[in-house]
N, C-alpha and C positions, 0 to 999 in steps of 0.2 A: 691825668691824661687829658689835654684839652682838646676842643672840638675839632680844631684843625688835624691834629694827629689822628683823632678817631675816623674823621672823614676821609683821610689818606688811607687808614686801615681798611675801612670798608670797601674803598676803590679796589685794593688790593685783592679782597675777597670776591668781589661781587662785580667788579668792572666800573668804568666810568660812564658817565651820561646821565641824563634824566635829572629830576629835582630831587636832591637831597636833603632831608629834614631831619632834626634832633628833637627828642623828646626827653623828659627826666620825671623820676618820682623818687622821694626820699624813703630811707628807713624810718622808724620811730622808736623812740626809747618812752616808756611809761613812767613819768616821774614819781606818781604816785597813784595807789588804787589798784591793788594786786589781788586777782582771783575775785573782783566783784562784778566784772563784765557780766558774766553767765548767770549772775545772781541778781541782774536788774539794777545794778547799782551805779557808782559814779567812778570815772577814771579821768586821769589828767595826763594824757600823752603829749608829746611834742615831736613834730617831725625833725630829723637831724640833717646834717650837710653831708652825710654819707647815704648812698642810694644807688639807683639804676639809670643810666643814660642808654638811650636807644638811638641808632643812627639808621634811617628808614628811606626806602624808596620803592615806591608803587610798581608793580609788574603789570604785564598786559595779559596774564594768564592767572589760573586758579591756584597758584603753588606759592606757598610761604617757605622760604630758605632762611635759616638762622644760625648765626654763629655767635660765641662769646669771646672776648678778648684773652679769657684766661683757658679756654678750653679748645683743644685743636678737634673739634667735631662740627661736623656740618649736619644741621637737621633739617630735612626736606619734608613737607607734608602738603597733601591735597585737600584742600579746603571742601571739596565734594564728599569726602570720606573722613572728615575731623574727628569722628567718634573712635578712629581705629588706633589713635596715638596716645591713649591713656597711660600706658605702661613704660613711657620715655623716662630715661633716668634724668635727661636734661631736656626741656622744651615742652613738658606737659602743662606747667603753669600758663605759659603762654599761648598753647593752643586751647586750653581750656578757657581763656578768655575768648579767643576767637569764637569758639563754640557758643558760649554765652551771649556774645554780640549778634551771631547769626541767628539766636532763638529770639531775640528782640525785634529782629526785622532788619537790623543793619548789615548791608551787603559788603562784607569784609571783603578787600580786593586781595589778590595775591601780592606779595611784597618781599623784598631782602630787607632783613634786620640784622644789625650788630649791637650786641649788649656789653655794656661795660658795667661792673658792679664794684662799687666800694664798700657795701654793707657786708660785713662777715657772715657766711653762711652758718646755720645752725647755733649763733649767738644770742637769739632771744631778741634782736633787732629787727626783725620784720623784713628780712631781705625777699621773702616770697611775697609780702605786700607790695613793696617796691616794684617788683617785677611785673606784678599783676595790673597794677594803676598805671606804670608807665606803657604797658602793653594795650591796656583798654584805650587810654588817651591817643596813643599812635595810631591803633588801627580804626578807632570811631575817626580820626582826623582824615586819614587816607581815604576812608569810604565817603566822608560827608564834606570835607574841606571846611567843617566848622568845629569850633571848640565846644565840647560838651559840657552839660553839668556835672562837676566833679563828684558829687554825691552819687550821682548814677553811676560813675566810674567805680566808686568806691563798693557798689552793691554788685556790679560785674565781677569784680575781683573777688568778692567773698563766695559768689555763687560758683565762680570758676574752681575754687578750692573745694568747696563743699560738695559741688555735683560732678566736676571732671577729675580732680585729683583724689577726692575722697577723704578729705581733712574737714572734720567738724568744727571749723573756728568761728569765732564771733566776728564781728566788724569792726572792732577797735582798731586794729591795725591798718586796715585798708582806708578807714576813715581819716586816720592821722594822716597816712601818705598821701591821701588825696586832697585834704582840706588844710593841711599845716600852713603855717603863716610865720614868717621869719619873726624872731624874738617874741614869740606868743606860745602859750600852752593852749591845748583844747579841753575845756571843762565839758565833758561828754556824760549825759544821762543814758545808760546803755537799756533802760527801759523803753525809753520812746525815741532815741536818738535826737533828742533836742542838745543844743550846745551852745556855747559861747566861747569866744577866743579870749584868753586871759593873758595880759602883758607879762613877759617874762623878762623883767627889767634887771639882767644880770650884772650890768656894769664890769667890774673888773673880775667877775667869777665866771668859769668854764664848767661846762658839763663834761665829765670824765668818766667815760665808760670802760671797765675792766671785764674782759672775758676770762672765765675761769679756764677755758679750753678742755673742759672735761666732756666727755661723750656722754649724752643725756639718755641711757638706756632705759630708765625707769619712768620717764615723762609722761608716756601715753597711759600706762597702766595707772600710775598715781594720779594723773589728771583726772581719768574717767572716776576713781575712787573718791576725790575731793567732790566732784560734780554729785556723786550719788549721796555723799553724806550731806551736802548743802539740801538736797532735795528732801531728804528724810527730816533735816531740820524744819524745813518749810511745812512739810506735812504735820509735823507734831504741832507747830505753832498756830497752824490754821485751825486745830481743835478748839483753840481758845480765841483766835482772831480769824473767824471764817472769811472775812473779806481781803486778807492780806494775799497778795499776789506774787511778790518777791522777797527774799529775806533783805535785799537792799533797799526796801522801802520802809524798813522798821528804823526808828531812832534809838539810840542808846537808852533812854529812858523807859520806852516802850519794853525793850528787851529785859531791862533790869526787873520789870513788872511780870513779864510772861515767859521767862526763860525757864522756869519750873515745868513747863510743858515738855520740854526737852529731857528724857531720862538717861540717855546714853551720853557718858561724859566726853567720849571723843567728838560726837555730832556737837555737842554743846560747845566745845573749843572752836570747831570750824565755824559755826554760827558766830560765836563771840567776835571772831577775826573779821569777818565780813561786815558786819554791822558797825564795828569800831573802824573799820578802815573806810568805810564810807564817810562816817563823820570826819575821819583825818583829811579826806579828798575835800570836803567842803570848807574845812579849817584852813587848808593849804591855799585853796583859791582867794579867801579872805587874807591871808598873810600877804600873798603874792600882789594883790592889788593895793596893799599898803606899803609895799616894797619891803616887807620884813623878811629878808632871807635868812636870817638866823633862826627864826621861828619855824620857817618852811622846813629848813636843815634838820630841825629838831623833830619834826613830824616824820621827816624821812627815815629817821633813825628808830622812831617808834614802830614805824611800818615794818620794818625789818626784823625787829624782836618779835612782833605779832605773827609774821611769817615764819618765823623760826620756832616759837613756844606754842602758838594756837593752830596754825595751819600746817606746820611741820613740812614744808617744801623747799628748806634751803640746803641743808647738808653742809659737810665740813669745808668745801671749797669755798660756797659763797659766804658762809660765815666767816672764814678766815679772811677774805676779801673785804666784806664789810667791817669787820672790827678792826682790821688794820688800818682802813681808810679813816674811820671815825676816830682813831687815836692821833691822827696827822695834823700837825700845826697847818691851818689855813683850810681845813676841810670842814664846811658847814653841816654836811649830812651825806649819809650814804646808805644805800639799800639794794638788795636783790631787785631786778626787774625782769619780768618774764614769767613764764610758768614754773620756774625752779629747776631744783635737782641738776645744777649746772647752769651754763648760760652766763649772764652777766649782772655786775652791779652797776648802778649809776651814782655818781658822787657829785657834789658840788664843790669845787676847788678854787680857791684865789688863784689868779693867773699866775702870780709870781712865785706861787708854791707848787704848781703843777710839775715840774721836773723832780723836785725832792720828793713829791707825793709819790709819783710813778717809781722812782728809784727804791723808797722804802717799803712800798706796800708790795711791789715785786719781789723784794729780797725776802719779807716776811713768807709771803706766799710760797715761793719757790722752795724755801728751807722747811717749811711745814707738809707742804703737799708734794713736793718732789718734781715739779715742773712748773714752767715760768706762765703767768697770765699774759694777756696781750692787752694793751692800752689804746684806747682812741679818744682824742680831744675834740670836742664837737660843741656846735652852738644850736639853737632852735633855727631851722631853715624853713624855706617855702615848699609847699606840697606840689602835686603833679602840676607839670606846665610844659609848655612847647618853648624850646629854647632859640 
C-alpha cells in the first residue's frame, strides 16, 4: 500500500486538513547470533523491508487517536492519564512509547495516527520493535520538529516494552529497527552496545524468511529456563574465572580449558552453544567482509544445528523448515531465527531459485507438519526514518 493510498485512508478515518506526515521503521531478522544477546555476546541482525508505516497529524489537544489498516478499532487515549492503558489488546506498545518520552521531558502532543504493518505478528521478526521505534520517531518529531538520535529511540522502544508492556526484552530488536542500513547488517556487541555496520553484498542472493505459523505457547517458560541455565553456567565458571562478567566474553579456547567447572551436563550444553555461537558471529562478519557468502551460509547451518542439539530451542517445525531449505538447490544456508519453539527460519537463496525453493520447502513442511508455512522474500533495508 503506497503513501498516497494510506493518506487517503487516514483522511477517511480522521478527516482532512492540517500537515499530514509519514514515518516508518522496519522489522528485523537476526542473521546469526541466537540466544547470545542476554549473555553479553554478539549478534548480527539486519533491518528488513517489512515494517511499520505511520501516517500522522498533530492535534490541538491532549488526545491520541490510533487506528490500524487491518483492524476495525479506534483507540483513544488521554496523555494526562497515560498509565491507564497498559492492558490494551492493541495500542499499548504505542502508548508505552508516549509514556517513556513523557518521562524524559518530551512534551508529546495529541495526535491522530494510522498504522500500516507488513511485518507478520508473532513470527519473530520484531513487529513490536518496528511499531515502537516508528512511534518514538513520530511522537518525538511531532513534539520537537527535529529528528532524534535514533539510538535514543531504540532505548525508548525497549523501555516501553519493559516498563509499560511488561516484556523483559533486550535491546537488539529495537536497535536493529532504529539503526538498520540498506544492504548492511549490524555487528552488535550486546555487552556494551558498541556496533559496526557490515556490508551485506548479496548480489543475486535474497533473504527468504519462512514462518512456521506455529503458535509459540512454550516460548516464555523455555526462554526463562534457558536464561537461568546460562546464569548457572556463568556462576560455575566464575569459580575458576572470577573476573568473567558474561558467558559471551569467553573464547572457545578458554571454554575448552575451564568447562570442567560446569558439572551439570544440560547447563554445559547451553554454555557450549552460547560461546561457539559468539565465535560464529565473529567468523560471519569476516566472511561477509570478504564476500564469502558460501562460508556465511555454512555458519548459518552450523548455528541451527547448535540451537537444535545444544540449546534445544528448535522443535519439529523449525527443524523441518531448516533441513528442507538446506537440501534445496540454490540455498546457501538456513537457520531458525528468533527465540525458537516456532517463529521463523531465515535462508539465503539464489534469486533464480527462490520460487522453486518456496514450492519445495512448502510441500515438505505441509506434508510433515500438517499445515503450510508462509514465505517472505526480503532484503536488508533502512532503519527508522521520516518518509
